[in-house]
C-alpha positions in Angstrom: -10.4 -0.2 -15.6 -10.9 -1.0 -12.0 -12.7 -4.4 -11.3 -11.4 -4.9 -7.6 -11.8 -2.6 -4.4 -9.5 -3.6 -1.5 -10.1 -2.3 2.0 -8.0 -2.3 5.3 -10.0 -3.2 8.3 -8.8 -0.8 11.4 -9.2 2.7 10.4 -11.4 2.1 7.5 -14.1 -0.4 8.0 -14.0 -0.1 12.0 -12.9 2.7 14.1 -9.2 2.0 15.4 -7.5 5.2 17.0 -5.0 3.8 20.0 -4.0 7.3 20.5 -7.6 8.6 21.2 -8.4 5.8 23.3 -5.1 6.2 25.6 -5.6 9.8 25.6 -9.1 9.4 26.7 -7.6 6.8 29.4 -4.9 8.1 31.0 -5.1 11.9 30.4 -1.4 11.9 30.7 0.9 12.6 27.8 4.0 10.3 29.6 1.6 7.7 30.5 -0.1 7.6 27.1 3.5 7.3 25.5 5.0 4.8 28.0 2.1 2.5 27.4 1.6 2.7 23.7 5.0 2.0 23.4 4.4 -1.2 25.4 1.1 -2.3 23.6 0.0 -1.0 20.4 3.4 0.1 19.0 5.1 -2.9 20.6 7.2 -5.7 18.8 5.0 -8.1 20.5 1.8 -6.7 18.6 3.5 -6.8 15.4 4.2 -10.5 15.8 0.5 -11.0 17.1 -0.8 -9.3 14.0 1.5 -11.6 11.9 0.3 -14.9 13.7 3.8 -15.2 15.0 2.9 -15.5 18.6 -0.5 -16.2 20.4 -2.5 -13.4 22.3 -1.3 -15.1 25.3 2.5 -15.0 24.6 2.0 -11.4 23.7 0.0 -10.3 26.7 2.9 -11.9 28.9 5.8 -10.6 26.9 4.2 -7.1 26.8 3.4 -7.3 30.8 6.8 -8.7 31.7 8.1 -5.3 30.0 5.4 -3.4 31.7 6.1 -5.0 34.8 9.9 -3.7 34.8 9.0 -0.2 33.8 6.6 0.1 36.9 3.5 0.3 34.8 1.7 -3.1 34.7 -1.5 -2.0 36.4 -1.6 0.5 33.0 -0.5 -2.1 30.8 -3.2 -4.7 32.0 -5.9 -2.5 32.0 -5.5 -1.8 28.4 -4.7 -5.4 27.4 -8.4 -6.3 29.4 -10.3 -3.4 27.4 -8.9 -2.2 24.2 -11.4 -4.0 21.9 -14.3 -2.1 22.5 -12.9 0.6 20.4 -13.4 -1.6 17.2 -16.7 -0.1 16.8 -18.3 -0.9 12.9 -18.4 1.5 10.7 -22.4 1.2 9.0 -21.6 3.8 6.4 -18.5 2.0 4.9 -20.6 -1.3 5.3 -23.1 0.2 3.1 -20.6 1.5 0.5 -18.9 -1.9 0.5 -22.5 -3.4 -0.5 -23.1 -0.6 -2.8 -19.8 -1.4 -5.0 -20.8 -5.3 -4.9 -24.3 -4.0 -6.5 -22.6 -2.1 -9.1 -20.2 -5.1 -10.2 -16.9 -4.4 -8.3 -15.2 -7.2 -6.5 -14.3 -6.4 -3.0 -11.6 -7.9 -0.6 -10.0 -7.0 2.6 -6.5 -6.9 3.1 -5.7 -6.0 7.0 -2.9 -6.2 9.7 -4.9 -8.5 12.3 -4.4 -10.9 14.7 -6.6 -14.4 14.8 -8.5 -13.4 17.5 -9.8 -10.0 16.3 -10.2 -11.3 12.7 -12.8 -14.1 14.0 -14.8 -11.3 15.8 -15.0 -8.9 12.9 -15.7 -11.6 10.5 -18.5 -13.1 12.7 -19.7 -9.9 14.4 -19.8 -7.2 11.4 -18.3 -8.4 8.2 -20.4 -12.0 7.5 -20.9 -12.2 3.8 -19.8 -8.7 3.0 -16.3 -9.3 1.3 -15.6 -11.7 -1.9 -12.5 -12.7 0.2 -9.5 -11.4 1.5 -6.0 -11.9 3.2 -5.3 -11.5 7.0 -1.6 -10.6 8.0 -2.3 -13.4 10.9 -3.0 -16.1 8.3 0.0 -15.5 5.7 2.5 -14.3 8.8 3.6 -11.1 6.9 2.5 -7.4 7.9 1.9 -4.8 5.5 3.6 -2.5 4.1 5.4 -5.8 3.2 4.7 -5.9 -0.4 4.4 -10.1 -0.2 1.2 -9.6 1.7 -0.3 -7.8 -1.5 1.2 -10.2 -3.6 -0.5 -12.7 -1.6 -3.9 -11.4 -2.5 -3.0 -11.0 -6.0 -2.4 -14.5 -6.2 -5.1 -16.0 -3.9 -7.5 -14.3 -6.3 -5.8 -14.0 -9.6 -6.4 -10.5 -9.5 -4.2 -7.7 -11.4 -2.7 -5.1 -9.2 -3.7 -2.3 -12.1 -7.1 -3.4 -12.2 -7.7 -2.6 -8.5 -8.0 0.0 -5.9 -6.5 -0.2 -2.0 -8.0 1.8 0.7 -5.8 2.1 3.9 -5.6 4.7 6.6 -1.6 4.3 6.7 0.1 6.1 4.0 3.1 3.8 4.0 0.6 0.6 3.3 -1.2 2.8 0.6 2.3 4.0 -1.0 3.5 0.1 -0.9 0.3 -0.8 -2.9 1.2 2.0 -5.4 4.6 0.7 -5.8 3.0 -2.5 -6.9 0.8 -0.7 -9.4 -2.4 -0.5 -7.4 -4.4 2.7 -7.2 -4.1 3.8 -3.4 -6.3 6.1 -1.3 -5.5 7.0 2.0 -8.7 7.0 4.0 -9.5 10.1 5.8 -12.5 10.3 8.6 -15.4 11.2 5.6 -16.6 8.5 3.7 -17.8 11.2 1.4 -14.3 12.2 0.7 -13.5 8.5 -0.1 -16.2 8.2 -2.4 -14.7 11.0 -4.0 -11.5 9.7 -4.2 -13.1 6.6 -6.1 -14.8 8.4 -8.4 -11.4 10.3 -9.5 -10.4 6.5 -10.2 -13.3 5.9 -12.2 -15.2 4.0 -9.8 -18.8 5.5 -10.2 -21.4 4.6 -8.0 -24.4 6.4 -9.6 
């Protein structure tokens, strides 16, 4: 029934846990909340993901707001350092390769800025996927239904023949409303494999 398996990047193919990173960095709930609001949860971050502003523009805007709130030093440190949390998940890469070996087409659909996309595709994901759509390329972020439709149209896929995997429930629900089977990624790759099996995606 299902022919296509679609993966998110952050929180699925690579580790990406900003909250944990900020806790480790600051050990202060008030500072963590303030810095998160100015960086990972900011409007600038969304615009960057959508490819509507550059990394330089985003950082300058975030720093300007941080200076107004007296935490420019903390925000600058995060902006300089955060990319190291994007660690590849080798077991997920093995799963993608196994799916391909079993005849499934594998794609990515991710909210991701251009520089991070280039980093991951050249460092960790080279040749791994049959294709994909990144938010920075189409200027739309999940869970906007248009980004899912962009993937379907680009590769002439049917939602009813596709399984979408994301760590965020709102993104999974948006895919489900369009006809995809949706799986929310938890911590365990084993749990994901079992969820795929319930969709009839067998790897044995």
